N, C-alpha and C positions, 0 to 999 in steps of 0.2 A: 505492499500500498504505499502512494505518496505521501509523504510529508507534505501538509499544506500550513499556509499562515493567514492569518485574517487581517486583512487590508482594510485601510482609511483610505479613500481615494478623493484626493481634488484637483478641480478641472472645472474649467468654465467654457472654452471652447469647441465649435466641432470639431477641432482636430483632437481633442481629448477622447470622443467618444469611442474610438474603433478602441482604445486602449480599456475603456471602461467594458465594453463588449468582450473582448479577450480574456480579460478576468472574470471575468459573469460566466463564460464557459470553459472556465480550469476548473482545477481542483481547488483551487485557494476559495474562503469565505470573503465576503466584502462584507465588513461588518457597518460601514458607513460611506455613505457618497455626501462630500461638501461641495457644494456649489454657491456663487454668488446670487443673492435674493435677485425675484425677477423686477424689473423695471421696466419704466416706460419707454414706449418704442411702435413707431408705425401712426397710423391714422388712429385718432381718438387716444393714443398715449396711452393704451392698455398694457399693463404690466405683462412682459414677456420673458418666462423660462430661459434660462440659458439651456443650450443643447445639451449641456449635461442633465441638469433636471428632468429636460423632456426622456431623456434616455434611459435614466435612472427608474423614473417611473414606468415605462413600459416594461423595465428590466425587473420592475417589484422590488428595489433593492431600497434600503433603507436611507432615509435624503434629509439632509439640514440644509436650507436655502438661508443662509447666513450672509450680513456684511462685511464682516471678516473671519478668518480663521483665528486671527494673534490671540482675541481676548473675547470675552461675553460668553455667548451662546455656542460661538461657533467653536470656541477653545473649550469650552465645558463639555461639548458634544463629542468631540475627540478626544479628551480623558475617558469617557465614559464607556467609550468604543473598544476601549484596551487593545490596539491594533498593534500585531507584531510588525509588520511594514507599514510604514505610510508614504504614498503613492503620490506624486505632483506631476501632474501631465495639464499646460498652457491653463494655469492658473494664474497667473499674475501677480502674484503678491510673495514680497520677501519674507519667509516666516522665519522668527525670531528662535531661540535656542530652546526655549520653554515648549513651542509648539513642535521642534524636530526632536526633543528628546521623549514623546509621546510614545515614541516606537520601541519597540519590546529588542529587535533585530537591528533595524536600519530604516533610516528616511531615505527614499530612491524617486528622484527627478529623470523626467524623460526629456532631452533636450532636443531640439532638432537641427542637430549641427555634429560636426567630429571636433568634439574640445579635445584642446581647447580652443580652438577656431572658435571664431561668432559665437562667443558669450553674449548674453543681452537679451534682449524681449523681442526681435525680429529677424532671428537667422534664416531664416526660409528666403525673407526680403532681399536680405543684405547678399547673399550667395547669389542670387540673380543678379542683384545693383555690381557686383564684383564681375561677373562674367565667369564665375567659376562651373568646371566641367563637371566637379562630383561634389557632394557635400554627403550626410548622413545621418543617423542619428546615435544618440549615446545614452545610455543607463550611468548615473552617480551617485553618491553617498551625498547627500545635500549637508551643507555646512552655512554658514550663515551670511556668505561671501554670494558673489552673484555669478553663477557657474562653476562655482572654483573648487569644487569637493572632488575626490577620487574618483576615477572611473571604473566601473564595473564591466561594461561590457558595449561595442560600438559596429553598428553594419555601415557600409558604403552604398551609395546610393547613385547612380549617374544624372547627370543635368543634360536635358535633352533639348535642343532648339526651340520645340513645340511650347516647352515651359514654360508656366508663369506661376505666379503665386500659389494661386489655387488648384494647379496640377501638381505642384511638386510637393506643396505642404500634405494635401491627400495621400500620397503616395507614400512620404515619408511617417504620416500618422500611422498607417498600414503597417508598415514594415517596424516602427517602433513598437505597435502593440505587441507584435512575437519577441521582439528584443525583450519588452519589460516581463514577461510571463517568462521566458528563458531565466532572466535576472531573479524573479524572486525565487523559482526554484531552485535555482543556485546556491542564495543565501539562505533559504532553509536549511538546505542539506550543509552547509557550510563548505561549501565547494569552489569558491569565489574568490579571489583576493582582491582587494580596489588598491588600483595604482595612483599615486598622486600625478596631477596635471603638471605640466613643465610651465609654470607661468611666462616663461620667455618668448616661446612660441602664441601665447592668447594673442587672438584679434576681437574686435568686436561689434556687437550688431545691436545700436541703441535702437529706442523709440524713434520712430519717424513722423517728422513735423511735417506742418502744413506747408512747406516751405520746398520741402523734398519732394514733394508733387510736383513742381512747376518744370515744366522741359524749359530748359536754355538752350536755344537754338544756337550759341557757339561752341558748345561741346561735342564731340563726336558721333557722327550717327548709330554708329554701334552703340556708344555710351544710351544715348535717347533710346535706341531699341530694347537695352537692359532694364532701364527702369520704368518704360513701360509693361515690362513681364513682369518687375519686382512689385508693381503697384495695382496687377491684374488679379483677379476682378474686382477689388475694392481696396481702397477707395479709388483708386484710377488717377494716371499723371493727365496732368492738365497745361492749357495753355487756353491762349484767343482768338477769336477768327471773328472777325467783322463787330470788334468790341463786344462778343459774348463769349463766356466762358464755354470752350470745348474739350470735353474728357479724352483720351487718346488711350485705348486698351491695348493697344498690338500695331507694331509696324517693322519696316524691314528696311535694310539698308541698302541702296542704291549708287552707283556711280553716277554724280552730279555735282555739279558745283554752281556757284551763286553766294548772294549774299545771306549770312546767315538770318532764317526767318521768312525768307520769300519764297513763294511759289515758284518751283522754276521747271515744271512739268505736271501735266494733268495725265494719266493715264488711266484706264478703263480699271486698274485694280485700285485706286485714288490717287489724289496729289502728292509729288513730290517737295518736300520741304527743302531748302538748302540748309546746312549746317556748317559748324565750322572745319569738320572733315567728313564730304561725302554728302549722300543724298537722302531724308528719310520719308520714306512713303508712307501714309496714312492709310491703316488696313482696316482697324477697327476704333469707333470714335463714339461718341455720342456728344450731341449739340444741346445746349444749355434748355432744359425743360424736355428733352425728347431719350427717346430709348437708345441703347448702342445698335450700330447699324454697320454694315460693311462700307468702304473706301467707295465701291461703286456706287453704292446707294447714296452717298453722301456726294460724291461728285453728281450723280443725275438730278439729285434735289437741289444742290445749293451752288451749283454752276460756280466752281472756285475757280478763280483766272488767274494763269499767269500774272506773276509781278504783284499779286495781293500779298500780306505780311500776315504770319502768326505770333503771336505773342506780345 
């Protein structure tokens, strides 16, 4: 008979859900799921539960929707759950020592990069921003630092040219779910040794700001392609066209020259904008107040002209 662990699971994001589902299907016991309290969203500002709350209800798991796990009800529920392993996947809250120490065996975080690369809040987006060809997932023993704890297991994942943050993050979430269950199996049987990270090799993936979304046309076309990939499908990169906001979800780099920001060609697939190096063809956009459309529909509907400027 396989040894099992009592697990307390903390997560909020849709990318947390594959790990929760994998643990629920394993021989381990989920003693408690902790997630953020429902917040007003959408039309009518009705409270919307997190993706994790919805999944936990579907799986009939013990659930605590709380403002924080650091203190109050959230912390009390964690203590009462008496977990062997505390699991954190895309929870978005730095946890102090008293919370981490609730776990009898270890507090474990699933991080969407190959640590010590891309420590921080947005490793998936930064892997694309940097034009990396590979990334991966890491399980680590949590400490009070920002993704600084010793590594347990890692698995590499190739980044393909068609990836954006949505597709890459979803794929890493599924890969990470398997790694997470494998990690807990090994912790319970004491068959894994945590490996300290080499801090000298650390890189960082801080939270993206509003100005990180803006396309700067003096940048190289290849960099703008990567920025759009990193920001798709939400919140999307932005520029302006005819004095109105234009979201840009996807583009490709082509051989064109001209004044950065100027439309230098109008092709059936979409208009081409000159950049600091090369041309950027708009392939998927959303004009202000409208839904996402392809570059060809943008050309047909808005009739962009050579010489017009974006940004």
